[in-house]
N, C-alpha and C positions, 0 to 999 in steps of 0.2 A: 521566403524568411531566411535570414543570414544567420549561420552560426557563430556564436563569438569564438576567439581563439581559445579562451577559457573562461570558466565562471566559477566565483568563489562565493559560496552563501551560508551565512551564519544562522543556525536554526533560532537563536536566540533574537535575531533581528526579523524573523517572520511571525506575523501574528497568525495564531491558529484559529480555525473555526470548526464546527461539528459537522460532520458528515457520516456516512452510511457504517463506516468503520471505527469512528471515533473523533478525539481532536486530531486535525491534521494540519501540516505545515508542508507545503510546497516549496522543495529545496531547490528543484530543476523543473521548471514547467513547460508545457508544451509551446507557449509564446517565446521560450528562451531559444528555440529553434535545434536543441539538441535530438540526438537519436532516442533517447529515454527520457522518462521522468522518473525522478527521486522523491518521494515523500516520507518524512517522519511522521509516524502516528502514534499516539496514546490510546491503546485499545484498552476498553472496558468490557463492554458486551456489544459486539458488532451485529448487526443484521445480515441473515442469510442473502447473498447476492452471487451474481455471475457477470462476467465480460464477455461480449459477443466478438470484440476485436483485439482485447490486450491480453498479453500474458503479463503475470506478476511473479516478482521473485521478493520473498520476504526474508528479512535477517533479523533476528530477534536480538536487540540491544540490551534489554533489560526485563527483568519480570518472568513469571510463569503463568501457564495456562495451558489451553488446547484449541485445537483447531479443527473444524468439521470440513470435510473435502468430499462431496458427492456421498454423504452419509458415514464416511469414514472418521473416526477420530485419532488425532495425533497429539502427542505431548510437545508443548513449547518451552525452552529454556535459554538463557544467554548463549549465543553463538550457534543456535539452530537456523539453518537456511531450509527455505520450502519454496518449490517452484510450483506456481498455479496456472496451469494452462489456460487460454480462453475456454469459455464453456464449462468450466468446472464450478459448480455451486459451493460457497465456502463463506465461513465466517470464524473469526477467532474470538475465545473468550478468556477471561482472565483479567489479570492487571500487567499490561505489556506495553513496552516501547520497542516499535519495530522501525527498521528502513524499509521501504517498498519501491523496488525498481519497476517501473511499467513500460512494456514495449509493446507496440509504437506508442509514442505520445497520444494524449488525447483519453485516457482513461476517465477523467471526471465527466465526460459526455458518454460513456459506455459502462455506467452502472446501472444495474437491472435489479433491484430488489424483489425478495421473494418474501418477507415478512414485515 
């Protein structure tokens, strides 16, 4: 799969759908051939889950809430960045808009729900 020289994608032009964390818009997808995926997610009440092969970096764009990480709870608000290594059980709660960077690509085939 060849990577484009660059890629520009407007979230307003990407149709969201419901998945484990909430309403997701894939801004950079595995099929784009990039070294990472980027998703914009509207989180309300996510399901507890983990990834076997994917690390994630969450950047909180808007809203407030909490995140459970292997049983520990942290607070989330705009500007907070959270690194979630593969294997860590996690879920976010609240009313949040986040950008999630997933490395390597393929996270949508690597979601293991626990609830």
